[in-house]
PDB file of N, H, CA, C and O in Angstrom:
ATOM      1  N   MET A   1       4.065  -5.133   8.985  1.00  0.00           N
ATOM      2  CA  MET A   1       4.757  -6.214   8.707  1.00  0.00           C
ATOM      3  C   MET A   1       5.611  -5.888   7.519  1.00  0.00           C
ATOM      4  O   MET A   1       5.163  -5.173   6.622  1.00  0.00           O
ATOM      5  N   THR A   2       6.899  -6.415   7.475  1.00  0.00           N
ATOM      6  H   THR A   2       7.262  -6.996   8.204  1.00  0.00           H
ATOM      7  CA  THR A   2       7.792  -6.588   6.811  1.00  0.00           C
ATOM      8  C   THR A   2       7.094  -7.252   4.851  1.00  0.00           C
ATOM      9  O   THR A   2       6.151  -7.976   4.530  1.00  0.00           O
ATOM     10  N   GLY A   3       8.015  -6.618   4.149  1.00  0.00           N
ATOM     11  H   GLY A   3       8.780  -6.029   4.410  1.00  0.00           H
ATOM     12  CA  GLY A   3       7.079  -7.541   2.770  1.00  0.00           C
ATOM     13  C   GLY A   3       7.244  -8.666   2.751  1.00  0.00           C
ATOM     14  O   GLY A   3       6.375  -9.184   2.050  1.00  0.00           O
ATOM     15  N   ALA A   4       8.346  -9.824   3.415  1.00  0.00           N
ATOM     16  H   ALA A   4       9.052  -9.403   3.985  1.00  0.00           H
ATOM     17  CA  ALA A   4       8.719 -10.569   3.551  1.00  0.00           C
ATOM     18  C   ALA A   4       7.557 -11.351   4.242  1.00  0.00           C
ATOM     19  O   ALA A   4       6.798 -12.169   3.722  1.00  0.00           O
ATOM     20  N   GLN A   5       7.594 -10.898   5.576  1.00  0.00           N
ATOM     21  H   GLN A   5       8.211 -10.234   5.998  1.00  0.00           H
ATOM     22  CA  GLN A   5       6.447 -11.374   6.337  1.00  0.00           C
ATOM     23  C   GLN A   5       4.854 -11.250   5.761  1.00  0.00           C
ATOM     24  O   GLN A   5       3.951 -11.838   6.355  1.00  0.00           O
ATOM     25  N   GLU A   6       4.628 -10.548   4.719  1.00  0.00           N
ATOM     26  H   GLU A   6       5.362 -10.070   4.235  1.00  0.00           H
ATOM     27  CA  GLU A   6       3.661 -10.581   3.920  1.00  0.00           C
ATOM     28  C   GLU A   6       2.810 -11.649   3.089  1.00  0.00           C
ATOM     29  O   GLU A   6       1.639 -12.024   3.028  1.00  0.00           O
ATOM     30  N   SER A   7       4.162 -11.963   2.420  1.00  0.00           N
ATOM     31  H   SER A   7       5.114 -11.659   2.470  1.00  0.00           H
ATOM     32  CA  SER A   7       4.042 -12.719   1.097  1.00  0.00           C
ATOM     33  C   SER A   7       4.194 -14.254   1.935  1.00  0.00           C
ATOM     34  O   SER A   7       3.654 -15.214   1.387  1.00  0.00           O
ATOM     35  N   TYR A   8       4.810 -14.450   3.046  1.00  0.00           N
ATOM     36  H   TYR A   8       5.249 -13.669   3.491  1.00  0.00           H
ATOM     37  CA  TYR A   8       4.747 -15.789   3.410  1.00  0.00           C
ATOM     38  C   TYR A   8       3.771 -16.006   4.309  1.00  0.00           C
ATOM     39  O   TYR A   8       3.626 -17.187   4.626  1.00  0.00           O
ATOM     40  N   LEU A   9       2.808 -14.941   4.993  1.00  0.00           N
ATOM     41  H   LEU A   9       2.926 -13.982   4.735  1.00  0.00           H
ATOM     42  CA  LEU A   9       1.638 -15.107   5.845  1.00  0.00           C
ATOM     43  C   LEU A   9       0.415 -15.098   4.752  1.00  0.00           C
ATOM     44  O   LEU A   9      -0.774 -15.347   4.950  1.00  0.00           O
ATOM     45  N   ASP A  10       1.230 -14.649   3.267  1.00  0.00           N
ATOM     46  H   ASP A  10       2.196 -14.446   3.106  1.00  0.00           H
ATOM     47  CA  ASP A  10      -0.512 -14.913   2.095  1.00  0.00           C
ATOM     48  C   ASP A  10      -0.335 -16.710   2.279  1.00  0.00           C
ATOM     49  O   ASP A  10      -1.162 -17.444   2.820  1.00  0.00           O
ATOM     50  N   THR A  11       1.344 -17.248   1.491  1.00  0.00           N
ATOM     51  H   THR A  11       2.016 -16.652   1.052  1.00  0.00           H
ATOM     52  CA  THR A  11       1.008 -18.382   1.433  1.00  0.00           C
ATOM     53  C   THR A  11       0.619 -19.257   2.861  1.00  0.00           C
ATOM     54  O   THR A  11      -0.323 -20.048   2.911  1.00  0.00           O
ATOM     55  N   LEU A  12       1.276 -19.039   3.684  1.00  0.00           N
ATOM     56  H   LEU A  12       2.041 -18.396   3.643  1.00  0.00           H
ATOM     57  CA  LEU A  12       0.474 -19.925   4.884  1.00  0.00           C
ATOM     58  C   LEU A  12      -1.126 -19.542   5.295  1.00  0.00           C
ATOM     59  O   LEU A  12      -1.927 -20.341   5.781  1.00  0.00           O
ATOM     60  N   ALA A  13      -1.416 -17.975   4.946  1.00  0.00           N
ATOM     61  H   ALA A  13      -0.765 -17.326   4.551  1.00  0.00           H
ATOM     62  CA  ALA A  13      -2.912 -18.382   4.915  1.00  0.00           C
ATOM     63  C   ALA A  13      -3.617 -19.189   4.219  1.00  0.00           C
ATOM     64  O   ALA A  13      -4.593 -19.820   4.625  1.00  0.00           O
ATOM     65  N   SER A  14      -3.113 -19.205   3.044  1.00  0.00           N
ATOM     66  H   SER A  14      -2.321 -18.692   2.715  1.00  0.00           H
ATOM     67  CA  SER A  14      -3.804 -20.092   2.054  1.00  0.00           C
ATOM     68  C   SER A  14      -3.973 -21.471   1.928  1.00  0.00           C
ATOM     69  O   SER A  14      -4.960 -22.130   1.598  1.00  0.00           O
ATOM     70  N   GLU A  15      -2.701 -21.834   2.286  1.00  0.00           N
ATOM     71  H   GLU A  15      -1.900 -21.299   2.553  1.00  0.00           H
ATOM     72  CA  GLU A  15      -3.020 -23.634   2.839  1.00  0.00           C
ATOM     73  C   GLU A  15      -3.393 -23.570   3.684  1.00  0.00           C
ATOM     74  O   GLU A  15      -4.320 -24.368   3.545  1.00  0.00           O
ATOM     75  N   ALA A  16      -3.535 -22.939   5.423  1.00  0.00           N
ATOM     76  H   ALA A  16      -2.783 -22.290   5.536  1.00  0.00           H
ATOM     77  CA  ALA A  16      -4.544 -22.977   6.292  1.00  0.00           C
ATOM     78  C   ALA A  16      -6.025 -22.544   5.804  1.00  0.00           C
ATOM     79  O   ALA A  16      -6.995 -22.788   6.521  1.00  0.00           O
ATOM     80  N   GLY A  17      -6.166 -21.879   4.531  1.00  0.00           N
ATOM     81  H   GLY A  17      -5.378 -21.680   3.948  1.00  0.00           H
ATOM     82  CA  GLY A  17      -7.624 -22.021   4.660  1.00  0.00           C
ATOM     83  C   GLY A  17      -7.982 -20.612   5.601  1.00  0.00           C
ATOM     84  O   GLY A  17      -9.132 -20.503   6.027  1.00  0.00           O
ATOM     85  N   GLU A  18      -7.081 -19.662   5.877  1.00  0.00           N
ATOM     86  H   GLU A  18      -6.147 -19.751   5.531  1.00  0.00           H
ATOM     87  CA  GLU A  18      -7.826 -18.266   6.620  1.00  0.00           C
ATOM     88  C   GLU A  18      -7.209 -16.970   6.009  1.00  0.00           C
ATOM     89  O   GLU A  18      -6.256 -16.901   5.233  1.00  0.00           O
ATOM     90  N   GLU A  19      -7.740 -16.255   6.376  1.00  0.00           N
ATOM     91  H   GLU A  19      -8.514 -16.310   7.006  1.00  0.00           H
ATOM     92  CA  GLU A  19      -7.325 -14.913   5.693  1.00  0.00           C
ATOM     93  C   GLU A  19      -6.462 -13.898   6.852  1.00  0.00           C
ATOM     94  O   GLU A  19      -6.813 -14.118   8.011  1.00  0.00           O
ATOM     95  N   ILE A  20      -5.729 -13.166   6.737  1.00  0.00           N
ATOM     96  H   ILE A  20      -5.445 -12.988   5.796  1.00  0.00           H
ATOM     97  CA  ILE A  20      -4.677 -12.677   6.807  1.00  0.00           C
ATOM     98  C   ILE A  20      -5.179 -11.086   7.648  1.00  0.00           C
ATOM     99  O   ILE A  20      -6.315 -10.937   7.199  1.00  0.00           O
ATOM    100  N   GLU A  21      -4.963 -10.118   8.413  1.00  0.00           N
ATOM    101  H   GLU A  21      -4.040 -10.239   8.778  1.00  0.00           H
ATOM    102  CA  GLU A  21      -5.088  -8.563   9.120  1.00  0.00           C
ATOM    103  C   GLU A  21      -4.636  -8.257   8.004  1.00  0.00           C
ATOM    104  O   GLU A  21      -3.735  -8.886   7.450  1.00  0.00           O
ATOM    105  N   PRO A  22      -5.262  -7.149   7.486  1.00  0.00           N
ATOM    106  CA  PRO A  22      -4.394  -6.002   6.494  1.00  0.00           C
ATOM    107  C   PRO A  22      -2.819  -5.556   7.231  1.00  0.00           C
ATOM    108  O   PRO A  22      -1.699  -5.784   6.775  1.00  0.00           O
ATOM    109  N   GLU A  23      -3.133  -4.964   8.309  1.00  0.00           N
ATOM    110  H   GLU A  23      -4.044  -4.779   8.679  1.00  0.00           H
ATOM    111  CA  GLU A  23      -2.485  -3.737   8.856  1.00  0.00           C
ATOM    112  C   GLU A  23      -1.481  -4.935  10.248  1.00  0.00           C
ATOM    113  O   GLU A  23      -2.121  -5.125  11.282  1.00  0.00           O
ATOM    114  N   LEU A  24      -0.670  -5.320  10.201  1.00  0.00           N
ATOM    115  H   LEU A  24      -0.150  -5.165   9.361  1.00  0.00           H
ATOM    116  CA  LEU A  24      -0.352  -6.106  11.240  1.00  0.00           C
ATOM    117  C   LEU A  24       1.384  -5.417  11.476  1.00  0.00           C
ATOM    118  O   LEU A  24       2.249  -5.384  10.602  1.00  0.00           O
ATOM    119  N   THR A  25       1.493  -5.013  12.641  1.00  0.00           N
ATOM    120  H   THR A  25       0.790  -5.040  13.351  1.00  0.00           H
ATOM    121  CA  THR A  25       3.037  -4.901  12.798  1.00  0.00           C
ATOM    122  C   THR A  25       3.545  -5.856  12.902  1.00  0.00           C
ATOM    123  O   THR A  25       2.912  -6.844  12.528  1.00  0.00           O
ATOM    124  N   LYS A  26       4.955  -6.056  13.464  1.00  0.00           N
ATOM    125  H   LYS A  26       5.469  -5.253  13.768  1.00  0.00           H
ATOM    126  CA  LYS A  26       6.234  -6.965  12.671  1.00  0.00           C
ATOM    127  C   LYS A  26       6.074  -7.915  13.544  1.00  0.00           C
ATOM    128  O   LYS A  26       6.218  -9.115  13.314  1.00  0.00           O
ATOM    129  N   ALA A  27       5.595  -7.134  15.176  1.00  0.00           N
ATOM    130  H   ALA A  27       5.477  -6.158  15.363  1.00  0.00           H
ATOM    131  CA  ALA A  27       5.229  -8.535  16.179  1.00  0.00           C
ATOM    132  C   ALA A  27       4.287  -9.129  16.057  1.00  0.00           C
ATOM    133  O   ALA A  27       4.481 -10.321  16.294  1.00  0.00           O
ATOM    134  N   GLU A  28       3.017  -8.823  15.715  1.00  0.00           N
ATOM    135  H   GLU A  28       2.860  -7.855  15.522  1.00  0.00           H
ATOM    136  CA  GLU A  28       1.708  -9.483  15.418  1.00  0.00           C
ATOM    137  C   GLU A  28       2.181 -10.355  14.084  1.00  0.00           C
ATOM    138  O   GLU A  28       1.768 -11.503  14.252  1.00  0.00           O
ATOM    139  N   ALA A  29       2.807 -10.255  12.973  1.00  0.00           N
ATOM    140  H   ALA A  29       3.143  -9.323  12.837  1.00  0.00           H
ATOM    141  CA  ALA A  29       2.962 -10.671  12.341  1.00  0.00           C
ATOM    142  C   ALA A  29       3.708 -11.986  12.228  1.00  0.00           C
ATOM    143  O   ALA A  29       3.380 -13.011  11.631  1.00  0.00           O
ATOM    144  N   SER A  30       4.903 -11.683  13.021  1.00  0.00           N
ATOM    145  H   SER A  30       5.169 -10.851  13.507  1.00  0.00           H
ATOM    146  CA  SER A  30       5.491 -12.475  13.871  1.00  0.00           C
ATOM    147  C   SER A  30       5.143 -13.845  14.321  1.00  0.00           C
ATOM    148  O   SER A  30       5.619 -14.970  14.167  1.00  0.00           O
ATOM    149  N   LYS A  31       4.040 -13.275  14.989  1.00  0.00           N
ATOM    150  H   LYS A  31       3.653 -12.361  15.114  1.00  0.00           H
ATOM    151  CA  LYS A  31       3.196 -14.561  16.166  1.00  0.00           C
ATOM    152  C   LYS A  31       1.978 -15.104  15.301  1.00  0.00           C
ATOM    153  O   LYS A  31       1.337 -16.078  15.698  1.00  0.00           O
ATOM    154  N   ARG A  32       1.623 -14.354  13.923  1.00  0.00           N
ATOM    155  H   ARG A  32       2.144 -13.563  13.601  1.00  0.00           H
ATOM    156  CA  ARG A  32       0.857 -14.756  13.282  1.00  0.00           C
ATOM    157  C   ARG A  32       1.384 -16.128  12.397  1.00  0.00           C
ATOM    158  O   ARG A  32       0.653 -17.032  11.991  1.00  0.00           O
ATOM    159  N   ILE A  33       2.477 -16.046  12.266  1.00  0.00           N
ATOM    160  H   ILE A  33       3.070 -15.312  12.596  1.00  0.00           H
ATOM    161  CA  ILE A  33       3.295 -17.070  11.279  1.00  0.00           C
ATOM    162  C   ILE A  33       3.328 -18.218  12.169  1.00  0.00           C
ATOM    163  O   ILE A  33       2.980 -19.367  11.897  1.00  0.00           O
ATOM    164  N   ASP A  34       3.871 -17.688  13.468  1.00  0.00           N
ATOM    165  H   ASP A  34       4.153 -16.754  13.689  1.00  0.00           H
ATOM    166  CA  ASP A  34       4.344 -19.158  14.518  1.00  0.00           C
ATOM    167  C   ASP A  34       2.902 -19.879  14.554  1.00  0.00           C
ATOM    168  O   ASP A  34       2.812 -21.105  14.621  1.00  0.00           O
ATOM    169  N   GLU A  35       2.146 -19.304  14.520  1.00  0.00           N
ATOM    170  H   GLU A  35       2.219 -18.308  14.466  1.00  0.00           H
ATOM    171  CA  GLU A  35       0.383 -19.931  14.570  1.00  0.00           C
ATOM    172  C   GLU A  35       0.417 -20.628  13.468  1.00  0.00           C
ATOM    173  O   GLU A  35       0.935 -21.724  13.687  1.00  0.00           O
ATOM    174  N   LEU A  36       0.050 -20.465  12.214  1.00  0.00           N
ATOM    175  H   LEU A  36      -0.371 -19.575  12.037  1.00  0.00           H
ATOM    176  CA  LEU A  36       0.281 -20.784  10.766  1.00  0.00           C
ATOM    177  C   LEU A  36       0.743 -21.800  10.504  1.00  0.00           C
ATOM    178  O   LEU A  36       0.193 -22.670   9.829  1.00  0.00           O
ATOM    179  N   GLN A  37       2.276 -21.878  11.199  1.00  0.00           N
ATOM    180  H   GLN A  37       2.722 -21.171  11.748  1.00  0.00           H
ATOM    181  CA  GLN A  37       3.151 -22.548  11.112  1.00  0.00           C
ATOM    182  C   GLN A  37       2.821 -23.626  11.375  1.00  0.00           C
ATOM    183  O   GLN A  37       2.781 -24.499  10.508  1.00  0.00           O
ATOM    184  N   ASP A  38       2.359 -23.950  13.185  1.00  0.00           N
ATOM    185  H   ASP A  38       2.391 -23.241  13.890  1.00  0.00           H
ATOM    186  CA  ASP A  38       1.915 -24.818  13.595  1.00  0.00           C
ATOM    187  C   ASP A  38       0.868 -25.640  12.954  1.00  0.00           C
ATOM    188  O   ASP A  38       1.015 -26.835  12.694  1.00  0.00           O
ATOM    189  N   LYS A  39      -0.420 -24.803  12.659  1.00  0.00           N
ATOM    190  H   LYS A  39      -0.539 -23.833  12.870  1.00  0.00           H
ATOM    191  CA  LYS A  39      -1.246 -25.388  12.083  1.00  0.00           C
ATOM    192  C   LYS A  39      -1.304 -26.209  10.167  1.00  0.00           C
ATOM    193  O   LYS A  39      -2.113 -26.887   9.534  1.00  0.00           O
ATOM    194  N   THR A  40      -0.060 -25.663   9.935  1.00  0.00           N
ATOM    195  H   THR A  40       0.597 -25.111  10.449  1.00  0.00           H
ATOM    196  CA  THR A  40      -0.074 -26.443   8.665  1.00  0.00           C
ATOM    197  C   THR A  40       0.989 -27.284   8.332  1.00  0.00           C
ATOM    198  O   THR A  40       1.165 -27.718   7.194  1.00  0.00           O
ATOM    199  N   GLY A  41       1.955 -27.614   9.632  1.00  0.00           N
ATOM    200  H   GLY A  41       1.812 -27.261  10.556  1.00  0.00           H
ATOM    201  CA  GLY A  41       3.160 -27.812   9.679  1.00  0.00           C
ATOM    202  C   GLY A  41       4.462 -27.589   9.029  1.00  0.00           C
ATOM    203  O   GLY A  41       5.426 -28.328   9.226  1.00  0.00           O
ATOM    204  N   ARG A  42       4.485 -26.491   8.197  1.00  0.00           N
ATOM    205  H   ARG A  42       3.702 -25.890   8.036  1.00  0.00           H
ATOM    206  CA  ARG A  42       5.639 -25.853   7.718  1.00  0.00           C
ATOM    207  C   ARG A  42       6.394 -25.390   8.869  1.00  0.00           C
ATOM    208  O   ARG A  42       5.819 -24.979   9.877  1.00  0.00           O
ATOM    209  N   GLY A  43       7.465 -25.430   8.777  1.00  0.00           N
ATOM    210  H   GLY A  43       7.932 -25.763   7.958  1.00  0.00           H
ATOM    211  CA  GLY A  43       8.748 -24.675   9.468  1.00  0.00           C
ATOM    212  C   GLY A  43       9.108 -25.863  10.108  1.00  0.00           C
ATOM    213  O   GLY A  43      10.296 -26.180  10.072  1.00  0.00           O
ATOM    214  N   ARG A  44       8.338 -26.551  10.663  1.00  0.00           N
ATOM    215  H   ARG A  44       7.372 -26.293  10.692  1.00  0.00           H
ATOM    216  CA  ARG A  44       9.861 -27.838  11.609  1.00  0.00           C
ATOM    217  C   ARG A  44      10.415 -28.584  10.847  1.00  0.00           C
ATOM    218  O   ARG A  44      10.327 -28.962   9.679  1.00  0.00           O
ATOM    219  N   SER A  45      11.139 -28.768  11.913  1.00  0.00           N
ATOM    220  H   SER A  45      11.210 -28.461  12.862  1.00  0.00           H
ATOM    221  CA  SER A  45      12.536 -29.721  11.729  1.00  0.00           C
ATOM    222  C   SER A  45      12.504 -31.410  11.599  1.00  0.00           C
ATOM    223  O   SER A  45      12.974 -32.298  10.887  1.00  0.00           O
ATOM    224  N   GLY A  46      11.483 -31.214  12.967  1.00  0.00           N
ATOM    225  H   GLY A  46      11.101 -30.493  13.545  1.00  0.00           H
ATOM    226  CA  GLY A  46      10.792 -32.840  12.702  1.00  0.00           C
ATOM    227  C   GLY A  46       9.100 -33.555  13.154  1.00  0.00           C
ATOM    228  O   GLY A  46       8.828 -34.722  12.872  1.00  0.00           O
TER     229      GLY A  46
END
């Protein structure tokens, strides 16, 4: 995953009370971001 993905995942995971696997691919990180955004309500426009 990229540095930006890792940073954002850390934030989302903290809010969601979850942990992130340390060595995700870019695609896996993107999917996890989507999942955590759904869970936390972040990244939604309405």
